[in-house]
C-alpha positions as CSV (number, residue, x, y, z in Angstrom):
1,G,132.6,39.5,40.0
2,E,134.7,36.4,39.5
3,Y,135.8,35.3,36.1
4,T,137.0,31.8,35.3
5,K,138.2,30.6,31.9
6,C,137.4,27.0,31.0
7,R,138.7,24.8,28.2
8,T,135.4,22.8,27.7
9,L,131.8,23.5,28.0
10,E,131.4,20.6,30.5
11,E,134.1,22.2,32.8
12,A,132.3,25.5,32.5
13,Y,128.9,23.9,33.4
14,K,130.4,22.2,36.4
15,K,131.9,25.4,37.7
16,Y,128.6,27.2,37.0
17,Q,126.7,24.6,39.1
18,K,129.2,25.0,41.9
19,Y,128.7,28.8,41.9
20,C,125.0,28.3,41.9
21,R,125.2,26.1,45.0
22,T,127.8,28.1,47.0
23,S,127.0,31.7,46.1
24,A,123.3,32.4,46.4
25,N,123.9,36.1,46.1
26,M,125.7,35.8,42.7
27,C,124.2,35.6,39.2
28,P,126.6,33.2,37.5
29,A,126.6,32.8,33.7
30,I,128.5,30.9,31.1
31,E,129.6,33.3,28.4
32,F,131.1,32.6,24.9
33,S,132.7,34.5,22.2
34,I,133.2,33.7,18.5
35,H,136.2,34.8,16.6
36,D,135.0,35.9,13.1
37,P,136.8,38.9,11.6
38,E,133.9,39.5,9.2
39,S,131.3,39.9,12.0
40,I,130.7,43.0,14.2
41,Y,130.2,40.5,17.1
42,S,133.7,39.0,16.7
43,D,135.4,38.3,20.1
44,M,132.5,39.8,22.0
45,E,131.3,37.9,25.1
46,Y,127.7,36.9,25.2
47,P,125.8,34.7,27.8
48,L,125.0,31.1,26.7
49,P,121.3,30.4,27.3
50,L,120.8,28.1,30.2
51,S,117.0,28.2,30.1
52,S,114.2,28.8,27.7
53,K,113.8,32.3,29.0
54,D,117.5,33.0,28.2
55,R,117.0,31.5,24.8
56,G,114.6,34.3,24.1
57,D,117.3,36.8,24.8
58,L,119.6,35.1,22.3
59,E,117.0,35.8,19.6
60,F,117.8,39.5,19.8
61,V,121.2,38.7,18.2
62,P,120.4,36.7,15.0
63,Y,124.1,36.1,14.4
64,Y,124.5,34.1,17.6
65,N,121.0,32.6,17.5
66,E,121.6,31.1,14.1
67,H,125.3,30.2,14.6
68,P,125.8,26.4,14.4
69,L,128.5,26.4,17.2
70,V,126.2,28.3,19.5
71,N,123.3,25.9,18.8
72,E,125.6,22.9,19.4
73,A,126.7,24.4,22.7
74,I,123.0,24.9,23.7
75,R,122.3,21.2,22.8
76,Q,125.3,20.2,24.9
77,V,124.1,22.2,27.9
78,E,120.6,20.7,27.6
79,Q,122.2,17.3,27.7
80,L,124.3,18.2,30.7
81,Q,121.1,19.4,32.5
82,K,119.3,16.2,31.7
83,Q,122.2,14.1,33.0
84,Q,122.2,16.2,36.2
85,E,118.4,15.7,36.7
86,K,118.8,11.9,36.3
87,K,121.6,11.9,38.8
88,K,119.5,14.0,41.2
89,H,116.6,11.5,40.9
90,R,119.0,8.5,41.5
91,D,120.4,10.2,44.6
92,V,117.0,10.8,46.0
93,A,115.9,7.2,45.3
94,R,118.8,5.9,47.4
């Protein structure tokens, strides 16, 4: 598959949306890693939950599920999703 490194979550989300629109046969994901020398999960890539179903998968790894940076990223993605829905409704109303 294709791998793209992004500097911001917003940039990653936009690229994710583009892949969803243009590549129906692909299963795009936004992955993250946390550098923590004291954790067995340090520098491992893990998918960021983009739906409530995906959030259930995150619960299998309490380190990530409870990490404040991961939870902040989830809140940011939810906000980006809400903004996208509002934009979609405005575009339909035109």
